[in-house]
C-alpha positions in Angstrom: 14.7 10.7 -15.9 13.2 13.1 -18.4 9.7 13.0 -17.0 11.1 14.2 -13.6 13.0 17.2 -15.1 9.8 18.2 -17.0 7.4 17.5 -14.3 8.3 19.8 -11.3 5.7 22.6 -11.2 5.7 22.9 -7.5 7.7 21.7 -4.5 5.2 19.0 -3.4 4.6 17.8 -6.9 8.3 17.7 -7.5 8.9 15.7 -4.4 6.3 13.1 -5.4 7.8 12.8 -8.8 11.3 12.7 -7.4 10.4 10.0 -5.0 8.9 7.9 -7.8 12.0 8.3 -9.9 14.2 7.3 -7.0 12.2 4.2 -6.5 12.6 3.3 -10.2 16.2 4.0 -10.1 16.8 1.5 -7.2 14.6 -1.5 -8.1 16.6 -3.8 -5.7 15.9 -1.5 -2.8 12.4 -0.3 -3.6 10.6 -3.5 -4.6 10.1 -6.8 -3.2 12.6 -9.5 -4.3 9.8 -11.6 -5.7 9.3 -8.9 -8.4 12.8 -8.9 -9.8 14.6 -12.1 -8.7 15.8 -14.5 -11.2 15.3 -18.3 -11.3 19.0 -18.8 -12.1 20.4 -16.2 -9.7 19.9 -15.6 -6.0 18.7 -12.2 -4.8 22.0 -11.7 -3.1 23.9 -12.4 -6.2 21.9 -10.1 -8.2 22.4 -7.4 -5.5 26.1 -8.0 -5.7 26.1 -7.7 -9.6 24.1 -4.4 -9.3 27.0 -2.9 -7.4 29.5 -3.9 -10.0 31.1 -1.1 -12.0 30.9 -3.2 -15.2 27.5 -4.9 -14.8 25.6 -2.6 -12.4 23.7 -0.5 -15.0 22.5 -3.4 -17.2 21.6 -5.4 -14.2 19.4 -2.7 -12.7 18.0 -2.0 -16.2 16.9 -5.6 -16.5 15.6 -5.7 -13.0 13.6 -2.5 -13.5 12.1 -3.8 -16.8 11.0 -7.0 -14.9 9.3 -4.8 -12.3 7.5 -2.3 -14.6 6.8 -4.6 -17.5 7.7 -4.1 -21.3 4.8 -1.6 -22.0 5.4 0.9 -19.1 5.1 4.5 -20.2 4.5 7.5 -17.8 5.3 10.9 -19.5 5.2 14.1 -17.6 1.6 15.0 -18.7 0.3 11.7 -17.2 2.1 12.1 -14.0 0.5 15.7 -13.6 -2.9 14.2 -14.4 -2.4 11.5 -11.9 -1.3 14.0 -9.2 -4.5 16.1 -9.7 -6.6 13.6 -7.7 -6.4 12.3 -4.2 -6.4 8.6 -5.6 -3.5 9.7 -7.9 -1.4 11.2 -5.2 -2.1 8.1 -3.0 -0.8 5.9 -5.9 2.4 8.0 -6.3 3.1 7.7 -2.6 2.4 4.0 -2.4 5.2 3.5 -4.9 7.8 5.0 -2.5 6.4 5.1 0.9 8.2 2.8 3.4 6.6 -0.7 3.4 6.2 -0.7 7.2 4.1 2.4 6.9 2.0 1.0 4.2 1.3 -2.0 6.3 0.5 0.2 9.3 -2.0 2.3 7.2 -3.6 -0.9 5.9 -4.1 -2.2 9.4 -5.7 1.1 10.5 -8.0 1.0 7.4 -9.0 -2.5 8.1 -9.9 -1.7 11.8 -12.0 1.2 10.5 -13.9 -0.6 7.7 -14.4 -3.7 10.0 -15.2 -1.8 13.3 -18.9 -2.5 13.4 -18.3 -6.2 13.2 -15.4 -6.0 15.7 -17.7 -4.2 18.2 -20.4 -6.8 17.9 -17.8 -9.5 18.9 -19.0 -10.7 22.2 -16.9 -13.8 22.9 -14.0 -12.8 25.0 -11.5 -15.1 23.5 -12.4 -13.9 20.0 -12.1 -10.3 21.1 -8.7 -10.9 22.6 -7.6 -12.4 19.3 -8.7 -9.4 17.4 -7.1 -7.1 19.9 -3.8 -8.9 19.7 -3.8 -8.9 15.9 -4.7 -5.3 15.5 -2.3 -3.9 18.1 -3.1 -1.0 20.4 -3.5 1.9 17.9 -5.7 -0.1 15.4 -7.7 -1.5 18.1 -8.5 1.9 19.4 -9.5 3.0 16.0 -11.9 -0.1 15.7 -13.5 0.4 19.1 -13.4 4.0 20.0 -12.6 6.3 17.0 -14.3 4.7 14.0 -17.8 4.4 15.6 -17.7 8.2 16.3 -15.5 9.7 13.5 -15.8 7.3 10.6 -19.0 5.3 11.0 -19.8 5.3 7.3 -16.6 3.4 6.5 -18.2 0.2 8.0 -18.5 -2.4 5.3 -21.8 -4.2 4.8 -19.9 -7.5 4.5 -17.8 -7.0 7.5 -19.2 -9.9 9.7 -18.3 -12.4 7.0 -14.9 -10.8 6.3 -14.0 -10.7 9.9 -15.1 -14.3 10.4 -12.9 -15.3 7.4 -9.9 -13.5 8.8 -10.2 -15.0 12.2 -10.3 -18.5 10.7 -6.6 -18.2 10.0 -3.9 -19.3 12.4 -3.3 -16.7 15.2 0.1 -15.9 13.6 -1.4 -15.0 10.4 -4.5 -13.0 11.5 -2.7 -9.6 11.6 -1.3 -10.2 8.1 -5.0 -10.9 6.9 -6.1 -7.5 8.3 -3.1 -5.8 6.8 -3.8 -7.5 3.4 -7.5 -6.4 3.5 -6.6 -2.7 4.3 -3.8 -2.5 1.8 -6.0 -4.1 -0.8 -8.7 -1.4 -0.2 -6.0 1.2 -0.7 -4.7 -0.4 -3.9 -8.2 -0.6 -5.3 -8.9 3.1 -4.7 -5.6 4.0 -6.2 -5.9 1.9 -9.3 -9.1 3.7 -10.3 -7.2 6.6 -11.6 -3.6 5.4 -11.8 -3.7 1.9 -13.5 -0.2 2.7 -14.8 1.1 2.5 -11.3 -0.9 -0.5 -10.1 1.8 -3.0 -11.1 4.5 -1.0 -9.4 2.6 -0.8 -6.2 1.9 -4.5 -6.3 5.4 -5.3 -6.8 6.4 -3.4 -3.8 4.6 -5.8 -1.6 5.7 -9.2 -0.2 3.9 -12.2 -1.7 1.6 -12.7 1.2 0.1 -9.2 0.7 -0.2 -9.7 -3.0 -2.7 -12.6 -2.5 -6.4 -11.9 -3.1 -8.2 -10.3 -0.1 -11.2 -11.6 1.7 -14.6 -10.3 0.5 -15.5 -7.4 -1.6 -13.1 -4.4 -1.4 -14.9 -1.3 0.0 -14.9 1.9 -2.1 -13.2 4.1 0.6 -14.7 7.5 1.3 -11.9 10.1 0.5 -13.0 12.5 3.3 -13.1 9.9 6.0 -10.0 8.2 5.0 -8.1 11.4 5.0 -9.5 12.2 8.4 -8.2 8.8 9.7 -4.8 9.1 8.0 -4.6 12.8 9.3 -5.0 11.6 12.9 -2.9 8.6 12.7 -0.3 9.2 9.9 0.2 13.0 9.6 3.2 12.6 7.2 0.9 10.8 4.7 -1.8 13.4 5.0 0.7 16.2 4.1 1.7 14.2 1.0 -1.6 12.9 -0.4 -4.1 15.4 1.0 
């Protein structure tokens, strides 16, 4: 892709752009099937066609156009401008980062943003539900790290948000936390990289594309980088 060839001004910048190009070149692997599947063909049928010597290129081209939209345009200059800010680097990374890592970061951010409400949860059964949903790492963030290291991340609407999340079935509570945290990341990334917002959204499974509970917080860059640096150091090296 031309913008990749033109855009490499440094090793880190080149890696970001190359990963974006790689994701776009492999729409069937990089984006959720809900973004590229056809009503007339099953996802497995489209994948099989994409591997065909005769039909592979046009099928991948159609899938990519479905993912990015007809008006997608991202020249080298725009990529460089996006990469100059933390939010832009975050957006570029979200297009290509492994989905399981995105979900894990979302869970950690939800734990940090909602930590004050979680700490004020006194009912033993409720606290156990929160602990089970967050998992060991995110629960430690909510109950030990965030109050000391990231107290300013606490959302003013946290009690209402937590109450809404806990109103779901036990099997869905964790996904609610993940959706809230990922939504906060996407909100911040879209501020400076609206061109990538659709790509990032199309990477997510449908349950994470649904509207989040409550008002999304405006994440503090310094504190989020501190959290990511402690818990996801590979992300810190890429978007820091």
